[in-house]
N, C-alpha and C positions, 0 to 999 in steps of 0.2 A: 593515394591511388589504389583502388582495389585490384586484386589479381584478375577478377572477371573483366574489369574495364580494360586492363592491359592486354588480356588475351583477345578481346574483341577488337581493340585497336590494331594489334599485330596482324590479326586475320584480315582486317579491312585493308591494311597496307599491302599485305601479300596478294590479296585478290586484285588490287589496283595494279600492282607490278606485273602480274600475269596478264591482265587485260591490256595494259599499255604496250607490252612487248610482244603480244600475240603468243605468249607461252615460251618465248625464247629465254626469259629469265623467270625464275621462281617455279619452274616445272619439276624441280627436285629439291628436297631438303636433306642435305647430307647424301647418303647413298639411296634414300628412298624416293621413288617417283611420286609425284603429286597427281591426284585425280580430282575431278569434279564429280561429286555424288549428288544426284537429284532425287529427292524424296517428295512425297505428297504430304502436306501438313495434316496432321491427325485431327485438328480442330477446324481449320479453314478450308482444307482441300486444295489449297494453293501449292504450286510447285516451289520447293525450297532447294537451293543448291549450296553446297559447302565444299571447301577444299579439304582434302584429307591425304595422308600419306599411305602408300601401300607398304605395310610392314612385312608382308610375306606374299609370295606369289608362286603358283604352280600353273604353268601354261596361261590360260585366260581366266583363271580363278584367282581372286585377290583376297587378302586378309587385311582388314582395317581395324583399328583399335578405338573403342568408345571411351577414351580416357578422360576427356575434358580437363586435362592437366591435373588429374588427381582429385578433382572436385567430388563432393559427396553426391551430387546429382548427375544423372545420365544426361548426355548431350541431346538436344532436341532432335537432331537428325536420327539418332539411334531410336528414340521413342517413335518417331515417324515410321521408320522401316519395320519396327516390331508390329505396328498397326497395319502397315501395308508394305509387304516385302517386294513389290514390283518397283524397281528403281531404274535409273539410267546412270551410266558411268561413262566418262570420257576424259581425254587429256584436256587440261585447261585451255579454253578457247577453241576447242575442236569439236567435231560432231560426237555425240554420245550414242551409246547403244543400250538397249534394254538388258537388264540383268535381274537376277533373283537374289535377294539378301536373306541370310539366315544366321542366327546366333550359334556360334560353336557350342556344342555340348561339353559337359565336364571333361570327358576323356580327350576329346579333340583339343580343347583349350589347354589341357595339361601338356599335350604333345607339342602344340604350337608355341606355347609361352616362351620357352628358351630361345627359339628362333626370333621371336618378336623382340625380346630383350637384347639379343645380339645386334639386331637391326638398329635399335635405339635404346641405350641404357636408361634413358629417362623414364621409360615405361615402368621399370621396376620401382623407381622412386615414386612415380604416380600411384602405383599400387600400395606402397607403404603409407602414403599420405591419406588414403581414404579407407573407410570401413567397407565400402561396396566392392564386390568382385568385378573388376573391369572386364566388360564383355569384349570378345573378339567376334567380328562379323565377317562372314564368308560371303563374297560376292561372286556368284556363278553365272556364266552365260546362260541365256534361255535356250532350251533345246529347240533346234530347228525342226520344223515340220515340213514335209515335202508333199 
């Protein structure tokens, strides 16, 4: 059984648990809250939703990690938001709100990385496992216009 297949199976089971319980179960992984991130597919234009953990948070700004379990390829959701940073974010099974995604710059990533690893030590192992620099993605609320 490949690691990729195992990761997809676990993700599918997690998504089913969240949906079946209306978010009462599976809305946290350890100390990290789980969110649904909706991106637009870069090739199809179709909406794609994935469950991610919030590794760091400041107010309504979230940081998610494009780790893909330490795989050498970036996750599809990351490639989608690089292509189109207009995303939607919400609690699993609840209404989502529009946000803007951006990849943390080098200095910002260096500042945030220790906090990310404190939230989940596995991220450090994922980084050691791959040659790519695992991106941190900042999800920021859209500025309201009046």
